[in-house]
ROSE-4610 file (N, C-alpha, C; in Angstrom, 1 decimal, always signed):
// ROSE-4610
residu = [X/X/X/X/X/X/X/X/X/X/X/X/X/X/X/X/X/X/X/X/X/X/X/X/X/X/X/X/X/X/X/X/X/X/X/X/X/X/X/X/X/X/X/X/X/X/X/X/X/X/X/X/X/X/X/X/X/X/X/X/X/X/X/X/X/X/X/X/X/X/X/X/X/X/X/X/X/X/X/X/X/X/X/X/X/X/X/X/X/X/X/X/X/X/X/X/X/X/X/X/X/X/X/X/X/X/X/X/X/X/X/X/X/X/X/X/X/X/X/X/X/X/X/X/X/X/X/X/X/X/X/X/X/X/X/X/X/X/X/X/X/X/X/X/X/X/X/X/X/X/X/X/X/X/X/X/X/X/X/X/X/X/X/X/X/X/X/X/X/X/X/X/X/X/X/X/X/X/X/X/X/X/X/X/X/X/X/X/X/X/X/X/X/X/X/X/X/X/X/X/X/X/X/X/X/X/X/X/X/X/X/X/X/X/X/X/X/X/X/X/X/X/X/X/X/X/X/X/X/X/X/X/X/X/X/X/X/X/X/X/X/X/X/X/X/X/X/X/X/X/X/X/X/X/X/X/X/X/X/X/X/X/X/X/X/X/X/X/X/X/X/X/X/X/X/X/X/X/X/X/X/X/X/X/X/X/X/X/X/X/X/X/X/X/X/X/X/X/X/X/X/X/X/X/X/X/X/X/X/X/X/X/X/X/X/X/X/X/X/X/X/X/X/X/X/X/X/X/X/X/X/X/X/X/X/X/X/X/X/X/X/X/X/X/X/X/X/X/X/X/X/X/X/X/X/X/X/X/X/X/X/X/X/X/X/X/X/X/X/X/X/X/X/X/X/X/X/X/X/X/X/X/X/X/X/X/X/X/X/X/X/X/X/X/X/X/X/X/X/X/X/X/X/X/X/X/X/X/X/X/X/X/X/X/X/X/X/X/X/X/X/X/X]
num = [1/1/1/2/2/2/3/3/3/4/4/4/5/5/5/6/6/6/7/7/7/8/8/8/9/9/9/10/10/10/11/11/11/12/12/12/13/13/13/14/14/14/15/15/15/16/16/16/17/17/17/18/18/18/19/19/19/20/20/20/21/21/21/22/22/22/23/23/23/24/24/24/25/25/25/26/26/26/27/27/27/28/28/28/29/29/29/30/30/30/31/31/31/32/32/32/33/33/33/34/34/34/35/35/35/36/36/36/37/37/37/38/38/38/39/39/39/40/40/40/41/41/41/42/42/42/43/43/43/44/44/44/45/45/45/46/46/46/47/47/47/48/48/48/49/49/49/50/50/50/51/51/51/52/52/52/53/53/53/54/54/54/55/55/55/56/56/56/57/57/57/58/58/58/59/59/59/60/60/60/61/61/61/62/62/62/63/63/63/64/64/64/65/65/65/66/66/66/67/67/67/68/68/68/69/69/69/70/70/70/71/71/71/72/72/72/73/73/73/74/74/74/75/75/75/76/76/76/77/77/77/78/78/78/79/79/79/80/80/80/81/81/81/82/82/82/83/83/83/84/84/84/85/85/85/86/86/86/87/87/87/88/88/88/89/89/89/90/90/90/91/91/91/92/92/92/93/93/93/94/94/94/95/95/95/96/96/96/97/97/97/98/98/98/99/99/99/100/100/100/101/101/101/102/102/102/103/103/103/104/104/104/105/105/105/106/106/106/107/107/107/108/108/108/109/109/109/110/110/110/111/111/111/112/112/112/113/113/113/114/114/114/115/115/115/116/116/116/117/117/117/118/118/118/119/119/119/120/120/120/121/121/121/122/122/122/123/123/123/124/124/124/125/125/125/126/126/126/127/127/127/128/128/128/129/129/129/130/130/130/131/131/131/132/132/132/133/133/133/134/134/134/135/135/135/136/136/136/137/137/137/138/138/138/139/139/139/140/140/140/141/141/141]
x = [-34.8/-34.1/-32.9/-32.9/-31.8/-30.5/-29.5/-28.1/-27.8/-27.4/-27.0/-25.5/-25.0/-23.6/-23.2/-22.3/-21.9/-20.7/-21.0/-19.9/-19.0/-17.7/-16.7/-16.6/-16.7/-16.6/-15.2/-15.1/-13.9/-13.1/-11.9/-11.1/-10.7/-11.0/-10.8/-9.3/-8.7/-7.3/-7.0/-6.3/-6.0/-4.7/-4.7/-3.5/-2.6/-1.4/-0.5/+0.5/+0.3/+1.2/+2.4/+3.5/+4.7/+5.3/+5.5/+6.1/+7.5/+8.4/+9.7/+10.1/+11.1/+11.5/+12.8/+12.7/+13.8/+14.1/+15.2/+15.6/+14.9/+14.1/+13.4/+14.2/+14.7/+15.5/+14.8/+13.5/+12.7/+12.4/+12.3/+12.1/+13.4/+14.4/+15.7/+15.7/+14.8/+14.8/+14.2/+14.2/+13.7/+12.1/+11.5/+10.0/+9.6/+8.3/+7.7/+7.4/+7.8/+7.6/+6.8/+5.9/+5.2/+5.8/+6.2/+6.7/+5.6/+5.7/+4.7/+5.2/+4.3/+4.6/+5.3/+5.9/+6.6/+8.1/+8.9/+10.4/+10.9/+11.9/+12.5/+13.9/+14.2/+15.6/+16.4/+17.5/+18.3/+19.8/+20.5/+22.0/+22.2/+21.4/+21.5/+21.1/+20.5/+20.0/+18.5/+17.9/+16.4/+16.1/+15.3/+14.9/+13.4/+12.9/+11.5/+11.2/+10.1/+9.7/+9.1/+9.5/+8.9/+8.4/+7.2/+6.5/+6.4/+6.9/+6.8/+5.3/+5.0/+3.6/+3.2/+4.2/+4.0/+4.0/+5.1/+5.2/+4.7/+4.5/+4.1/+5.1/+6.3/+7.4/+7.9/+8.3/+8.7/+10.2/+10.8/+12.2/+12.5/+13.4/+13.8/+14.8/+14.5/+15.4/+15.9/+17.1/+17.8/+17.4/+16.6/+16.1/+17.2/+18.2/+19.3/+20.1/+20.3/+21.1/+20.3/+19.0/+18.2/+18.3/+18.2/+18.3/+19.6/+20.7/+22.1/+22.2/+21.6/+21.6/+20.8/+19.7/+18.8/+19.5/+20.2/+21.0/+22.1/+22.8/+23.9/+23.4/+22.2/+21.7/+21.3/+20.9/+20.4/+21.6/+22.8/+24.0/+24.0/+24.2/+24.2/+25.5/+25.3/+26.5/+26.6/+27.8/+28.1/+28.5/+27.8/+28.0/+28.5/+29.6/+30.2/+29.9/+29.6/+29.3/+30.6/+31.8/+33.0/+33.3/+33.0/+33.3/+32.1/+31.0/+29.8/+29.9/+29.4/+29.3/+27.9/+27.8/+26.4/+25.8/+24.5/+23.8/+23.4/+23.8/+23.4/+23.0/+21.8/+21.3/+22.2/+23.0/+23.9/+25.2/+25.5/+26.8/+26.6/+27.7/+27.6/+28.2/+27.6/+28.0/+28.3/+29.2/+29.5/+28.9/+28.8/+28.2/+29.2/+28.6/+29.3/+29.6/+29.4/+29.6/+28.6/+29.0/+28.2/+27.7/+26.4/+25.9/+25.1/+25.0/+24.3/+23.2/+21.9/+20.8/+20.5/+20.8/+20.7/+19.2/+18.3/+16.9/+16.3/+16.6/+16.0/+16.8/+18.0/+18.9/+19.2/+19.5/+19.8/+21.1/+21.7/+22.9/+22.5/+23.2/+22.9/+24.0/+23.9/+24.9/+24.3/+25.0/+24.6/+24.7/+23.6/+23.7/+23.6/+23.0/+23.0/+22.7/+23.0/+22.7/+21.7/+20.8/+19.8/+19.7/+19.0/+18.6/+17.1/+16.5/+15.1/+14.5/+13.1/+12.5/+12.7/+12.9/+13.1/+14.6/+15.5/+16.9/+17.8/+17.2/+17.9/+18.7/+19.6/+20.4/+19.9/+19.8/+19.3/+20.2/+20.3/+21.0/+19.9/+20.1/+19.3/+20.1/+19.6/+20.4/+19.7/+20.4/+19.9/+20.3/+19.3/+19.5/+19.7/+20.0/+20.3/+19.1/+17.9/+16.7/+16.3/+17.2/+17.0/+16.0/+15.5/+14.7/+15.5/+15.0/+15.7/+14.9/+15.7/+15.0/+15.8/+15.1/+15.7/+15.9/+17.2/+17.5/+18.1/+17.9/+18.4/+19.9/+20.7/+22.1/+22.3/+23.4/+23.9/+22.7/+22.0/+20.9/+21.5/+21.2/+21.7/+20.5/+20.9/+19.8/+20.0]
y = [-22.6/-21.8/-21.1/-19.8/-19.1/-19.1/-19.2/-19.3/-17.9/-17.8/-16.4/-16.4/-15.3/-15.1/-14.4/-15.0/-14.5/-13.5/-12.3/-11.3/-11.4/-11.5/-11.5/-10.1/-9.9/-8.6/-8.0/-6.7/-6.1/-5.9/-6.3/-6.1/-4.7/-4.1/-2.7/-2.5/-1.6/-1.4/-0.4/-0.8/+0.0/+0.8/+2.0/+2.8/+2.7/+2.3/+2.1/+3.3/+4.1/+5.2/+4.8/+5.3/+5.0/+6.4/+6.6/+7.9/+7.7/+8.7/+8.7/+10.1/+10.2/+11.6/+11.9/+13.1/+13.6/+15.0/+15.5/+16.9/+17.7/+18.7/+19.5/+20.7/+20.9/+22.0/+23.3/+23.3/+24.5/+25.0/+24.1/+24.4/+24.4/+23.8/+23.7/+22.9/+21.8/+20.9/+19.6/+18.6/+17.3/+17.4/+16.8/+16.8/+15.4/+15.2/+13.9/+14.0/+13.0/+12.9/+11.7/+11.8/+10.6/+10.1/+8.8/+8.2/+8.1/+8.6/+8.6/+7.9/+7.2/+6.5/+5.2/+4.6/+3.4/+3.7/+2.8/+3.0/+2.9/+3.7/+3.8/+3.2/+2.4/+1.8/+2.7/+3.3/+4.3/+4.0/+3.6/+3.3/+2.3/+1.3/+0.3/+0.7/+1.9/+2.4/+2.6/+2.3/+2.4/+3.8/+4.6/+5.9/+6.1/+7.0/+7.2/+8.7/+9.2/+10.6/+10.6/+11.6/+11.9/+13.3/+13.4/+14.7/+15.1/+16.3/+16.9/+17.1/+16.6/+16.7/+18.2/+19.0/+20.4/+21.3/+21.3/+22.2/+21.7/+20.4/+19.7/+19.8/+20.1/+20.0/+18.6/+18.2/+16.8/+16.8/+15.7/+15.5/+14.0/+13.7/+12.4/+11.9/+10.7/+10.2/+8.9/+8.6/+7.3/+6.3/+5.3/+4.4/+3.5/+3.1/+2.3/+3.1/+4.4/+5.2/+5.4/+5.6/+5.7/+4.4/+3.3/+2.0/+1.8/+2.2/+2.1/+3.0/+4.2/+5.1/+4.6/+4.0/+3.4/+2.2/+1.4/+0.3/+0.7/+1.8/+2.3/+2.9/+3.5/+4.1/+3.0/+1.8/+0.7/+0.1/+0.3/-0.2/+0.3/-0.6/-0.3/+0.5/+1.6/+2.3/+2.1/+1.9/+1.6/+2.9/+3.1/+4.3/+3.8/+4.3/+3.9/+5.0/+4.7/+5.7/+6.4/+5.8/+6.4/+7.7/+7.8/+9.1/+9.9/+9.6/+10.4/+11.6/+12.7/+14.0/+14.2/+14.6/+14.8/+16.0/+15.8/+16.9/+18.0/+19.3/+20.5/+21.5/+22.1/+23.0/+24.2/+24.5/+25.7/+25.4/+24.2/+23.8/+23.8/+23.8/+23.7/+22.3/+21.6/+20.3/+20.3/+19.4/+19.3/+18.0/+18.0/+16.8/+15.6/+14.5/+13.3/+13.1/+14.2/+14.1/+13.1/+12.4/+11.4/+12.1/+12.1/+12.7/+11.7/+12.0/+11.2/+12.1/+11.7/+12.5/+11.9/+12.6/+12.0/+11.8/+12.7/+12.6/+11.4/+11.2/+10.1/+8.8/+8.9/+7.8/+7.1/+7.9/+7.3/+8.0/+7.2/+7.8/+8.0/+9.1/+9.4/+10.1/+10.2/+10.9/+12.1/+13.2/+14.4/+14.2/+14.3/+14.0/+15.3/+16.4/+17.6/+18.8/+20.0/+21.2/+22.0/+22.7/+23.6/+24.9/+25.8/+27.1/+27.1/+27.3/+27.3/+28.6/+28.6/+29.8/+31.0/+30.9/+32.1/+32.4/+31.8/+32.1/+31.3/+30.4/+29.6/+28.5/+27.9/+26.8/+25.5/+24.5/+23.2/+22.1/+21.0/+19.8/+18.7/+17.9/+16.7/+15.5/+14.7/+13.6/+12.3/+11.4/+10.0/+9.2/+8.7/+7.9/+6.4/+5.6/+4.1/+3.4/+3.8/+3.1/+3.7/+4.4/+4.9/+6.1/+6.6/+7.8/+9.0/+10.1/+11.3/+12.4/+13.2/+14.2/+15.5/+16.6/+17.9/+18.5/+18.9/+19.4/+20.8/+21.6/+23.0/+23.0/+23.9/+24.1/+25.6/+25.9/+27.3/+28.2/+27.7/+28.5/+29.5/+30.8/+31.8/+32.3/+32.3/+32.7/+34.1]
z = [+5.8/+6.7/+5.9/+6.1/+5.3/+6.1/+5.3/+5.9/+6.4/+7.6/+8.1/+8.2/+7.7/+7.7/+9.1/+9.7/+11.0/+10.8/+11.2/+11.0/+12.2/+11.9/+12.9/+13.5/+14.8/+15.3/+15.0/+14.6/+14.4/+15.7/+15.6/+16.8/+17.0/+18.1/+18.4/+18.6/+17.8/+17.9/+19.0/+20.0/+21.1/+20.8/+21.0/+20.7/+21.9/+21.7/+22.8/+22.9/+23.9/+24.0/+24.9/+24.5/+25.3/+25.6/+26.8/+27.2/+27.8/+27.5/+27.9/+28.4/+29.2/+29.6/+28.8/+28.2/+27.3/+27.6/+27.2/+27.4/+26.2/+26.6/+25.6/+25.3/+24.1/+23.8/+23.8/+23.8/+23.8/+25.2/+26.2/+27.6/+28.4/+27.8/+28.4/+29.7/+29.7/+30.9/+30.4/+31.3/+31.0/+31.1/+30.1/+30.0/+29.5/+29.7/+29.2/+27.8/+27.0/+25.6/+25.2/+24.2/+23.7/+22.4/+22.4/+21.2/+20.2/+19.0/+18.0/+16.7/+16.0/+14.8/+15.2/+14.1/+14.3/+14.2/+14.8/+14.8/+13.3/+13.0/+11.7/+11.8/+10.8/+10.7/+9.9/+10.4/+9.7/+10.0/+9.0/+9.2/+10.3/+10.4/+11.4/+12.8/+13.0/+14.2/+14.2/+15.3/+15.4/+15.9/+15.2/+15.6/+15.5/+16.3/+16.4/+16.8/+16.3/+16.7/+18.0/+18.8/+20.1/+20.2/+20.7/+20.8/+22.3/+22.6/+24.0/+24.3/+25.5/+26.0/+26.4/+26.6/+27.0/+25.9/+25.0/+24.0/+22.6/+22.5/+21.3/+20.2/+20.5/+19.5/+19.4/+18.2/+17.9/+17.7/+18.1/+17.8/+17.5/+16.6/+16.3/+17.3/+17.9/+19.0/+18.6/+19.0/+18.7/+19.9/+19.6/+20.6/+21.1/+20.3/+20.7/+21.8/+21.6/+22.5/+23.8/+23.7/+24.9/+25.8/+25.1/+25.8/+26.5/+25.8/+26.4/+27.6/+27.5/+28.7/+29.9/+29.5/+30.6/+31.3/+30.5/+31.0/+31.9/+31.5/+32.3/+33.6/+33.6/+34.8/+35.8/+35.2/+36.1/+36.8/+36.4/+37.1/+38.5/+39.4/+40.8/+41.1/+41.8/+42.2/+43.7/+44.1/+45.5/+46.2/+47.3/+48.1/+49.5/+49.9/+51.2/+52.2/+53.4/+54.4/+54.9/+54.6/+55.0/+54.4/+53.0/+52.3/+52.1/+52.8/+52.7/+53.6/+53.1/+53.9/+54.4/+55.7/+56.2/+55.5/+55.1/+54.4/+55.4/+54.9/+55.6/+54.5/+54.6/+53.6/+53.4/+54.4/+54.3/+53.6/+53.4/+52.6/+51.1/+50.4/+48.9/+48.6/+47.6/+47.2/+45.7/+45.3/+43.9/+43.3/+41.9/+41.3/+41.5/+41.9/+42.3/+43.7/+44.5/+46.0/+46.6/+47.6/+48.3/+49.6/+49.8/+51.0/+51.8/+53.1/+54.0/+54.6/+54.4/+55.0/+56.3/+57.4/+58.8/+59.2/+58.7/+59.1/+58.5/+57.2/+56.4/+56.6/+57.1/+57.3/+56.0/+54.9/+53.6/+53.1/+52.1/+51.4/+50.0/+49.4/+48.0/+47.3/+46.0/+45.2/+44.5/+44.5/+43.8/+42.3/+41.5/+40.1/+39.3/+39.8/+39.1/+40.1/+39.6/+40.4/+39.6/+40.3/+39.7/+40.4/+39.8/+40.4/+40.4/+41.5/+41.6/+41.1/+41.0/+40.5/+41.3/+42.6/+43.4/+43.5/+42.7/+42.7/+43.7/+44.5/+45.4/+44.7/+45.3/+44.8/+45.3/+44.4/+44.8/+44.1/+44.8/+44.2/+44.0/+43.0/+42.8/+43.2/+44.2/+44.7/+44.4/+43.9/+43.6/+44.8/+45.5/+46.7/+46.3/+47.3/+47.1/+46.5/+46.8/+46.3/+44.9/+44.3/+42.9/+42.9/+44.0/+44.0/+43.9/+43.3/+43.1/+43.9/+44.7/+45.5/+45.3/+45.3/+45.2/+46.6/+46.9/+48.2/+48.1/+49.0/+49.0/+49.4/+48.8/+49.2/+49.2/+49.9/+50.0/+50.6/+51.6/+52.2/+53.1/+52.9/+53.8/+54.7/+55.9/+56.9/+57.4]
């Protein structure tokens, strides 16, 4: 009987994609980026290349800085109903204002202001459950 060599099956290498949201300087807004390659150690900081999924431009990002920002966003912010202003699409709000959405019965904080594609004004509000919603402001009827 001949000895048969048993070949060990090659382990299939699965490519692990990791996506993050970063500011794209080419589109001038936050877009989804894919982390490519392995992290690089540079001056005691971990850095890695990230490629925009829309424009395919790459940029070197500091992973330590991203983690610090993510941890600071995770900090719970306390919103009190006493200083919350009731949301009205006709009013104007500032960044950091606390609003109360009466229909949804939730409180949130204005985190940024935007201009929509049709020229209207919008605010992005982060609510207590960490969801972000875009609401209209300065609506003229």
